[in-house]
C-alpha positions, 0 to 999 in steps of 0.5 A: 499500499502506497503512503498516498493511499494510506493517508488518503483512507486515514483522512476519510476515517478521520472525517468519518469519525468527526462527523459521527461525534458531531452528530453524537453531540449535536444540540439544538441552536436557536437559529436553526429554528424558523419561526412559524406564521399563519400560512408559513411552513417551517424550514422551507426556502423563501425564493427571491428574485435573482438579481439582474446582471448586465455588462452593458449597463455597468459599463455605462455606469462607469462611463459616467463622471462619480456621483459623489465628487463629479471626478472624470470617468472612468468610475466604478459601478457601485452596488447598493449595500441592501438586498445582498447576502455574503459575496453577492451583489444587488441588482446592476440597476442599483449601481451608480457611478463612483470613483475609487476614493468614494467607492471605497469610502461609501463601503467602508466609511462607517456610515449610518445605515439610513443615510448610506441607504438614502444615498444609494437609493438617490444615486441609483435613480439619478444614474438610471435616469441620466442613462435612460435620458441619454437614450442608451439604456441596454434593449436586452435590459428591463427598465426599473420601475421606481415606486417598486420596493426592491430591497 
């Protein structure tokens, strides 16, 4: 028996022992329990609308001057920091142009959550309006409905 095979078998056995130990000593966690509301079923995943992706739209956004400091393009397409999860971005239609400095400041500046959301909504709305007014909205991209709650 080769060393590699022995080592592989040892790793598999170790993983099996660890799993068995975890199962034997598992205690329920509060985070595992989903409250059940009338008409809801506990434990079922809730479908979310998939965020729309459009490289063409992000490129149009990046071709605009920074929304905050008006620095000349190219900018970065900054995404809103709501309605997303770890490693996920929000809908591309919520983007607005930000220079590197303003983008970093917005994402890591310690801004109050409500102020940040207000700025994101306003900047996204201004950006969509500018792209629409210029007649550059990508044909394959559904238009954004401003009165819809996208959070």
